[in-house]
C-alpha positions, 0 to 999 in steps of 0.5 A: 434531339441535339443539333448534331443529330438533327443535322445528321437527319437533314444530311444523311450522306453529308453535304455536297463538296465540290472536288478539286479535280472533276475528271471524265470518270467522276462525271460519268459516275455522277451521270450514272447516279442521275440515270439510275435515280428514277428506278431506285426511287421507284423501287423504294416507293412504288409499293408504299401505302398512304400511311407510309408515304406520309412518314417523315424522314426527320422531325418537321421534315417532309414526308416521303411523298413530298420528297418524291414530288420535290425531286420532280420539281427540282430536277425539272428546274435543273434541266432548264438551268442546263439548257439555259446555260447551254444556249445563253451566256451566263444566264441568271437562273430563277431560284424557287422556294422549295419548302413552299412548293412542297406545301402546294396541293400537288406535293401533298397528293398521296399518289406518287405515280405521276411524279415517278413517271415524270422522273423517268421521262425527265431523267431519260432526256436529262441523261441524254443531254448530259452524255452529249456535253463536251469539255467546253460545254461542261465549263459553261455557267449560269449565275445563281442569285441566291448563292451570288456566284456562277456555277459551271455545268460540271459542278452542277452534275455533281450537285444533282448526283448528290441530290439524288442520293441525298433524297434516296437516303431521306426516303430510306431514313423515313422507312427505317423510322416507321413514322416515329418522326411524325409526332 
């Protein structure tokens, strides 16, 4: 497999690019993507058996179940980052090792029911928070030590809308490959 083919499998919808102009309509579109994510993920995965949940979306990539569990981990971290930015002045957030978390026992469990429930409840609260943000609050920032920059909440909404669609594409990719990448 070529490097280009592997990159396409890693980023099936492409990387996130921050638009030059983030307006109210774009924020609302992003919030809708975050809002609908749990049901879209559930629709794709709830009837999958153990074999299918272990299919990978690319060679040496995560399995479908790891993607689902990762989304719970990632989105839980995200809402905490939002709350920190809303209640502190430019807090420094704590990055985490996603790949290592994906290898922990809870991320290897075939039962994704609880991660789907976590996403449903978490996204309900997250979307309520996102819809309440004023223009001034959207400008609030946190400092990301790995990226060595401040990130504002408006951009962060876009990043996580992309993240939702990115991982839905991974699950679809794994389903289309039917285990071909598990070799």
